[in-house]
Every structure is written in structure tokens, then in C-alpha cells.
C-alpha positions, 0 to 999 in steps of 0.5 A: 518493474521487477517488484511488480512482477514479483508481486504478481507471481507471488499473488498468483502462487497464493491464489493457486494455494488458496484454491488447493486448500479450498478444494481440500476443505470441500473434500473434508466437508463432503466426507460427512463426519462431524470431525471432517466437516469441522476440519473442512470448515476450519480449512476453508477459513484459511483461504478466505482470510488469505484472499482478504489479506491479499486484496487489502494489500493489493489495494494498498499498493495500488493507492500508494502507487497512485499517490506516487504518480500524482506526486511525481507529476507535481514534481514533489516525489522525493529524490533518491540521492542517499549515500549507500554502503558498498552492498547497496543498502542505504546508509543509516546516518543519511537516512536518519538525517532525511527522516528528521527533515521529513518528520519536521515537514509533516509536523508543520503540515499534518493535514497534507498527504504529500508530507505523509507520503514523503515521511513514509518513504523516509521511514522505509529508507530508515528500514522501519517498515511498520511505521512506513506503512502507517504513514502511507496509510495516513497519506492515502486517507488524507488524499481520499478525504480531501475535498474535490476541486470546485470550479469557480463561477467563471470557469464553470461551463455555461448552459450550452456546455461550452 
């Protein structure tokens, strides 16, 4: 919950900043000279890029959380029982051992989003955030591309809808 609050506060501060920068860009454009209009347009590009980046990250987090909830409902969410240092950080050797297991699972079932999700968690535990993000993106893509469950003829509702 703390991470969610931090994310919301950070996003709100960023949106405030984007509005502030955008208003300065508009002020420069209204000034009307070639230099100020050029700078104003350049300044307006920054909030556009920032809003896009914030939107993409928010979508990523929402989709990853949805996968976590689905995996938790299935009972397949990885258990956090790794050894920790006195400061609370995950022990590197313990993380590496789990990572090796998760990598092998993913190699055995490369089309299963669940294995990619667990691999992403293992990467994160091993403090390899870029690879964790790529593995989670792969899990999200596999989850989104899986076929919808098809009802068997016996389970399909009849013409009356019952």
C-alpha cells in the first residue's frame, strides 16, 4: 500500500509540474517573437513526453498488478522467503539460486506468462530491474495474446439463455 501511495503522490507532483511547465510554454508562445515561440513550442514538448511516459508506466503497473492478482488467485504467486541481510536486503546468493530455478522454468515453458512473471520477480530480487521489466512486459504480452476460453458445447447456454 505504501508503494501505491508513493506512486500516486509522485504522479500528482509530476502532473502539477507538467501543468506549470505547459503554462510557461504557452506564455512564451503568446509573447509572439520568433525566439519565444520556438522556445515555447520546445517547452510544450516536455510535458507531452512526460504525460506519455507517466501513462505508459501507469498502464504497465496496472497490468502487472492484474497478473499478480490472477496468479495469486491461482495459488502460483512466488513466496517471498528469501534470506535477507541485517539491513533487510535480499541476500544475493539466495536470489541467484531462485533466479536459476525460475530461468529453467521459463526455458521449459517459454509461452506461459506465469513463468515469465515469476522470472521477472526473480530478476527484481536479484536487483536487475531492466531485465525484470522486460520479463514482466513479456508476461503481459503473453497474457494478452492468449486465446479466450472457449465454452464446450455442453457448457454453452441454450437458446433460452439458461
